[in-house]
N, C-alpha and C positions, 0 to 999 in steps of 0.2 A: 328887459321889459317883456317881452314874450313870455317869458317864464312866468312871471307873475300873473300875467292875463292867465295862461294856461292853468294855474293853480287855482286861481278864483272861478273861472269857467268849471273846472274839473270837480271843484267843491261843491258848487252850485249845482251840476247835474248829478253828482252822487248823492247830494240830499233830497233832490227830489226823487231818484229812484228809492232811496231807503224810505221816503214817505209813503211812497206807493204799495213798498213791501209789507209796511206795517199796515195800511190799510187793508190790503188783500188777506193778510194773516187773520186779522180782527175779523173780517166777513167769514172767512172759512171757519175761523172758531165758532160764531155763532151757528152757523149752520149745522155743525157737528155736535152742538149742545142742543140745538131744538130737534133735530131729526134722528140722533142716535143716543145721547146720554138720557135726555129727558124721558122718552118713553121707555128705555131701560131701567132707569129708577122707579118710574111710575109702576111699571109690572112688578118690579122687586118688591116694592112696597105692598102691593096686592096679594102677591104670592107669600109673604112674609106675614100677613094677617094684619097689616096695618093700613087699612082700607079708609078709617077714619082720619088718618094723616094724606094719604093720597088724593081724596077725593077732594078737599078744599084746595091743594096744591093744584089739582087741575082745573079747579072752577077759576082759581084766581089767575093762572096762565091762559086760560081761554077768554077772561074780560079783558086782561091788557092786550091779547091779540086782536081782538075785535076792536079796541080802542086806539090801537096803534095803525091799524089799516083804514080807519074812517077819515 
């Protein structure tokens, strides 16, 4: 009986920790995307002569950022 209770509680706690790890990973990936990948991609587009592609992307992301913070 005690081993059954131990297994149930172990699975419960492990599930909570796994959920926390997934949420932390998702948050880290969002930060990496917005602060590292996105500026690098926009600068690459501008330097590659694709300013007409980079500017609408930058405007779109700016509008989304303003609406998300409101």
